[in-house]
C-alpha positions, 0 to 999 in steps of 0.5 A: 643408776637409771633416773626413773629407778633413782626416784623410786628407790630413795633412802631417808634417815628412817629407812636407809638405802642398801645398795648392791653392785656386782662385778665379775669377781666381787659383790659390793654393798653399801648402806647409804643415807640419801638425806645426808649423802653419806655412806654409813657402812660399806663392805665387799667380798674382797675381804672373804677368802673361802667359798665360791661367789654365791657363798661369799655373797651370802657371807657378805649379807650376814656380815652386812646385817650384823654391822647394820644392827650394831650401827642401829639400822634395822629397816632399809630400802633394797637397791639392786640397781640394774641387776636381776634378783637371782643368783648372788644378789638373791643370796645376799638379800636372803642372808641379810634378811636372815641376819635381821635386816628388814626390807 
């Protein structure tokens, strides 16, 4: 991650960081506590079999929100990394918001 962005986007124990990485085939998402330097939840579209890449990203967002709420995480800082906010990243973020996460 770029150092300038890393300084701005930092999750603490109150607001954890929701980090997203997009490869050519899959989308990977993690909820990270930067104070403890530990990953709380990590999911990927590799576990989802049906749908195209955008639909899989949307399903992943809903699943991430569900697991986060089960773990007691309601507020996060969204870290899209170097990726633009459109397409699969936008589908993931909107689905996570609909699932109950706030960022």
